[in-house]
C-alpha positions in Angstrom: 120.5 92.9 162.1 117.3 90.9 162.0 118.2 87.6 160.4 114.6 86.4 160.5 113.4 89.2 158.1 111.7 87.7 155.0 112.0 89.1 151.4 109.4 88.6 148.7 110.1 89.0 144.9 107.3 90.9 143.2 105.6 88.9 140.4 106.0 90.8 137.0 102.7 91.1 135.2 102.8 90.0 131.6 101.7 92.6 129.2 100.0 91.9 125.9 102.3 92.1 122.8 99.8 91.0 120.1 96.6 92.8 119.2 94.1 91.4 116.6 90.9 93.2 115.6 87.5 92.0 114.5 87.9 88.3 115.4 86.5 87.8 118.9 83.3 86.2 117.6 85.4 83.2 116.5 88.6 83.4 118.5 87.6 84.1 122.1 89.9 81.9 124.2 93.7 81.5 124.6 93.4 77.9 123.3 91.6 79.1 120.1 94.2 81.8 119.3 97.0 79.3 120.0 95.5 76.9 117.5 95.2 79.7 114.9 98.9 80.5 115.4 100.0 76.9 115.5 101.6 77.1 118.9 101.0 75.6 122.3 98.3 77.1 124.4 100.8 77.4 127.2 102.6 80.2 125.2 99.5 82.4 125.3 99.3 84.7 128.3 97.3 87.7 129.4 94.5 86.9 126.9 91.5 89.1 126.9 88.6 90.1 124.7 87.7 93.8 124.2 84.6 94.2 122.1 85.3 92.5 118.7 89.0 92.6 119.3 91.4 90.3 121.2 94.8 91.0 122.9 97.3 88.6 124.4 101.0 88.0 125.0 102.9 85.4 123.0 105.7 83.9 125.1 108.5 81.5 124.4 110.0 83.1 121.3 109.0 83.5 117.6 106.2 82.0 115.6 104.8 81.8 112.1 101.3 82.4 110.7 100.2 79.0 109.4 98.8 78.4 106.0 95.3 79.8 105.5 95.1 80.8 109.2 93.0 83.9 108.8 92.0 83.5 105.1 88.6 85.3 104.4 88.2 86.1 108.1 86.7 89.2 109.7 90.1 90.4 110.9 90.5 94.2 110.8 94.1 94.7 112.2 97.1 92.7 113.4 99.7 94.4 115.6 102.7 92.3 116.4 104.3 94.8 118.9 107.3 92.7 119.8 108.1 91.4 116.3 107.7 87.8 117.2 106.0 86.7 113.9 108.7 85.9 111.4 106.8 84.3 108.5 103.3 84.3 107.0 102.2 81.0 105.4 100.4 80.5 102.1 97.0 82.3 102.0 97.6 83.3 105.7 95.6 86.5 105.3 94.2 86.1 101.8 91.0 88.0 101.1 91.2 90.0 104.3 90.8 93.7 104.8 93.2 95.5 107.2 92.7 98.9 108.7 96.3 98.5 109.6 98.9 95.8 110.2 102.3 95.7 111.9 104.8 92.9 111.2 108.2 94.3 112.0 110.0 90.9 111.9 108.3 89.1 109.1 111.0 88.0 106.6 109.1 85.5 104.5 105.7 85.5 102.9 104.2 82.5 101.2 102.0 82.1 98.2 99.1 84.5 98.4 100.1 85.2 102.0 98.5 88.6 101.6 96.8 87.8 98.3 93.7 89.9 97.4 94.1 91.8 100.7 92.8 95.3 101.0 95.1 97.6 103.0 93.2 100.6 104.1 96.3 102.5 105.4 100.0 102.6 104.6 101.9 99.4 105.2 105.5 98.6 105.7 107.3 95.3 105.9 110.7 96.4 107.1 112.3 93.0 107.3 110.6 91.1 104.4 113.2 89.7 102.1 111.9 86.3 101.1 109.0 85.6 98.7 108.9 81.9 99.6 108.9 79.0 97.2 105.6 79.7 95.5 105.6 83.5 95.4 102.4 85.4 94.4 102.7 87.0 97.9 100.6 90.1 97.3 98.7 89.0 94.2 95.7 91.2 93.7 96.2 93.2 96.8 95.1 96.8 97.2 97.5 99.4 98.6 97.6 103.1 99.3 101.3 103.3 100.1 103.6 100.2 100.4 107.2 100.0 101.6 109.6 97.0 101.7 113.1 98.4 102.3 114.8 95.0 102.8 113.5 93.3 99.7 116.3 92.7 97.2 115.2 89.6 95.2 111.6 89.0 94.2 112.4 85.8 92.2 112.5 82.2 93.4 110.8 80.0 90.8 110.7 82.0 87.6 107.1 83.2 87.4 107.0 85.4 90.5 103.7 87.4 90.1 104.5 88.8 93.6 102.5 92.0 92.9 100.6 90.9 89.8 97.1 92.6 89.5 97.8 94.8 92.5 96.2 98.2 92.9 98.4 101.1 94.1 96.8 104.5 94.6 99.8 106.1 96.3 103.4 104.7 96.0 105.0 101.4 96.2 108.7 101.7 97.2 111.2 98.9 96.7 114.2 101.0 97.3 116.8 98.2 97.3 115.4 95.8 94.8 118.0 94.2 92.6 116.4 91.1 91.0 112.8 91.0 89.8 112.3 87.8 87.8 114.2 84.7 86.7 115.9 86.6 83.8 116.6 90.3 83.0 115.4 89.6 79.5 112.0 88.1 80.1 108.8 89.2 81.9 108.0 87.0 84.9 104.7 88.9 85.4 105.9 90.2 88.8 104.1 93.5 88.3 101.7 92.7 85.5 98.3 94.3 85.2 98.8 96.8 88.1 96.2 99.5 88.4 95.3 102.4 90.7 97.1 105.4 89.1 100.0 105.3 91.7 103.7 105.1 91.4 106.1 102.2 91.5 109.6 103.3 92.7 112.6 101.1 92.1 116.4 101.6 91.9 117.8 103.3 88.8 120.0 100.2 88.2 116.9 98.4 86.9 116.6 101.0 84.1 119.6 99.5 82.2 120.0 96.0 83.7 118.7 94.4 80.4 121.6 95.3 78.1 121.1 99.0 78.6 117.3 98.7 78.8 114.8 98.2 81.6 113.9 94.8 83.2 110.9 93.6 81.1 109.0 93.1 84.3 108.8 96.8 84.6 107.3 97.0 81.1 104.6 94.7 82.3 103.4 97.1 84.9 100.9 98.7 82.6 100.3 102.4 82.1 97.9 102.9 85.0 100.9 102.9 87.4 103.9 105.1 86.7 107.4 103.6 87.1 109.9 105.9 88.8 113.6 105.1 89.0 115.1 106.2 92.3 118.3 108.2 91.6 117.5 109.0 87.9 118.2 112.6 87.0 116.1 113.7 84.0 117.6 115.9 81.4 116.6 117.3 78.0 118.1 114.6 75.8 115.6 112.7 73.6 115.5 110.2 70.7 111.8 110.5 69.9 109.8 113.5 68.8 106.1 114.0 68.1 104.5 117.2 67.1 100.8 118.0 67.9 98.5 120.9 67.4 97.7 120.5 71.0 100.2 118.3 72.9 97.9 117.1 75.6 99.9 114.0 76.6 101.9 112.9 79.6 104.4 110.2 80.1 101.9 107.4 80.6 99.5 108.4 77.8 102.2 108.9 75.2 103.5 105.4 76.1 100.1 103.9 75.7 99.4 105.4 72.3 102.7 103.9 71.1 102.0 100.4 72.5 104.7 100.9 75.1 104.9 101.1 78.9 106.0 104.3 80.6 108.9 102.3 82.2 110.8 102.8 78.9 109.8 106.5 78.4 112.2 108.9 80.2 113.0 112.6 80.0 109.4 113.3 78.9 109.0 117.0 78.0 106.7 119.2 76.1 108.4 122.1 74.2 105.8 124.2 72.4 104.0 121.8 70.0 106.6 119.1 70.4 106.5 116.1 72.7 110.0 114.7 73.3 111.3 111.8 75.3 114.1 109.3 75.5 113.0 105.7 74.6 114.9 103.0 76.6 113.9 100.1 74.3 115.8 98.4 71.4 112.8 98.0 69.1 109.0 98.1 69.1 106.0 97.9 66.7 102.9 100.0 66.3 100.0 97.5 66.3 96.9 99.1 64.8 95.0 102.4 64.7 97.5 104.2 67.0 96.9 107.6 65.4 93.9 106.7 63.2 91.7 109.7 62.6 93.9 111.7 64.8 93.8 115.3 63.5 96.1 116.5 66.3 99.3 114.9 65.2 101.5 116.8 62.8 104.9 115.1 62.9 106.3 111.7 63.9 110.0 111.4 64.1 111.6 108.2 65.4 115.1 109.6 65.6 116.9 106.4 66.5 114.8 104.1 64.3 113.3 102.1 67.1 110.0 101.3 65.5 110.2 98.3 63.1 106.6 97.9 61.9 103.5 99.9 61.1 100.3 97.9 61.5 96.7 98.2 60.4 95.5 101.8 60.0 98.2 103.3 62.2 97.9 106.8 60.7 94.8 106.4 58.7 93.2 109.8 58.0 95.6 111.6 60.2 94.8 114.6 58.0 97.2 117.1 59.6 100.3 114.8 59.6 103.0 116.5 57.5 106.1 114.6 58.4 106.7 110.9 59.1 110.2 109.6 59.7 110.7 106.0 60.8 113.7 104.5 59.1 113.7 101.4 61.3 110.3 100.3 59.9 110.8 97.2 57.7 107.1 96.4 57.0 103.9 98.4 56.5 100.4 97.0 56.0 96.7 97.9 55.3 95.9 101.6 55.2 98.6 102.5 57.7 99.3 105.8 56.0 96.0 106.2 54.0 94.2 109.5 53.8 97.2 111.5 55.2 96.3 114.3 52.8 98.9 116.8 54.0 101.9 114.4 54.3 104.8 116.0 52.5 107.8 114.2 54.1 107.9 110.4 54.2 111.2 108.7 55.2 111.0 104.9 55.5 114.5 104.0 54.4 114.5 100.6 56.0 111.2 99.5 54.4 111.5 96.0 52.9 107.9 94.7 52.7 104.5 96.2 51.9 101.5 93.8 52.4 97.8 93.7 53.1 94.4 94.1 51.5 94.0 97.8 51.1 95.9 100.9 49.9 98.9 101.7 52.1 99.8 105.3 51.4 97.8 108.3 50.1 98.5 112.0 50.2 97.6 115.1 48.2 101.0 116.8 48.5 103.7 114.0 48.6 106.0 114.6 45.6 108.7 112.0 46.3 109.1 108.5 47.9 112.3 106.6 48.5 112.3 103.0 49.6 116.0 102.0 49.0 115.7 98.4 50.3 112.1 97.5 49.4 112.1 94.1 47.8 108.6 92.7 48.4 105.2 94.2 47.6 102.2 92.0 47.9 99.1 94.1 48.5 95.6 93.8 47.1 95.2 97.5 46.8 98.1 99.8 45.9 101.2 101.1 47.6 100.7 104.8 47.0 98.4 107.2 45.4 99.3 110.9 45.1 98.4 113.0 42.1 101.6 115.2 42.4 104.0 112.3 43.0 107.0 113.0 40.8 109.8 110.8 42.0 109.8 107.1 43.0 113.1 105.5 44.2 112.8 101.7 44.5 116.2 100.4 43.3 115.9 96.8 44.7 112.4 96.1 43.5 111.9 93.8 40.5 108.1 93.3 40.7 106.1 96.4 41.6 103.3 94.3 43.1 103.3 90.5 43.2 99.6 90.5 44.0 97.7 90.2 40.7 94.8 92.3 42.0 97.0 95.2 43.1 99.2 97.9 41.7 102.1 100.0 43.0 100.6 103.3 42.1 96.8 103.6 42.5 95.2 102.5 39.2 98.6 103.0 37.6 97.4 106.6 37.3 97.6 108.5 40.6 100.9 110.3 40.1 102.3 113.2 38.1 102.8 113.0 34.4 106.4 112.2 33.6 107.0 110.6 37.0 110.6 109.6 37.5 111.0 106.0 38.6 114.3 104.4 39.6 113.9 100.7 39.8 116.0 97.4 39.7 117.1 96.3 36.3 115.3 93.1 37.0 112.0 94.9 36.4 112.9 94.9 32.7 112.3 91.1 32.4 110.3 90.2 35.5 107.0 89.9 33.5 107.7 86.7 31.7 110.8 88.2 30.0 109.1 91.5 29.5 108.8 94.8 31.5 106.9 94.6 34.8 103.2 95.1 34.0 102.7 98.0 36.5 105.8 99.7 35.2 104.7 99.4 31.6 101.3 100.8 32.5 102.9 103.9 34.1 105.1 104.4 31.0 102.0 104.2 28.8 99.6 106.1 31.1 101.8 108.7 32.7 104.9 108.9 30.4 107.0 107.6 33.3 110.7 108.2 32.9 112.4 105.0 34.1 116.0 104.5 35.3 117.1 100.9 35.7 119.9 100.2 38.3 
């Protein structure tokens, strides 16, 4: 045996584990990239420049992207092959455009960390589970497809806005999300004003987390993006039914016309002329002109009485509307059912107040109205005008119109002769001890038959 034989250990060549595109004009030395990453230059090995790109090895363990490190830079990609980057600081990549990026170990993203970033390809943050102390992580970002399977809680400070104003053209999947904002009953603007026509996919548990209704943050998404509940099995049950001559709506467009978000519209279905869906919302209001001049709508049936108010010109001149059932509505205003000439069925059993400056209801074929809890009429115009109106049931009303410039029935004349009116006994003395003035005019002009209750 040769005891003098010498052995040499081969030196292992360090391989790059980090690749950054489009930055070599400003970051062209190991010292410069170390400064960008906030680490010692001695940790950067195997640094090289390849065209406009750089590659190198980070040694000595993990690191974080410092605040504003690459903000508004020319970066085109970032590939952290070994998963050494664990956090992205505030505005770390804000206003950048990525052809692609790979951050397998990033768990925390600071305020605007990827704010206003354009991602040109699918992006996954497999370990991201912390939105930092300031949130707004992806505010205004643009995605095709986005995946964050480890994200459970998007809330830290109460006004998260993590994905506020984002654009999603494909899908955003948050498959294990359990908490969105500071409260399940308020909107923290996490997803507000999203655009792009894509789909936001979240667990089905968020559909009923707010006392049986969706987290309000999902309602804030807007109807450009569709909300999909992972695990929800659609069926044919419904509590809202609309009928159209041509039912050319989808889940998002029908939500929009009702001043709702598609996050609360489930089981959407078209059956013949009927659009049916299940509304996961306790109450809502129609704002203004929702179906104004819409000659397509024929019936409106709020089966579970979810709508509580009809606003300005909601159904004005919806000339083919024949049936309107909304027994949860407590108030109607200006011209909301004006010019509905074919309306023959009107059920507003919860109506308490009629107000505004113009006539509320007109029809050519409506023969009967029943407002069993109506107590307040203050409208400059009139409540209703219909030449064939034969029955009026207003048992709790003592003054037919408290506005001196208005009437209950148009001109105290637009109704059938001999119209039957059931009204509160208080109407006998509500006019300074005498019969209500409108009521007396109807008795005189139309031979109204009055029953006091």
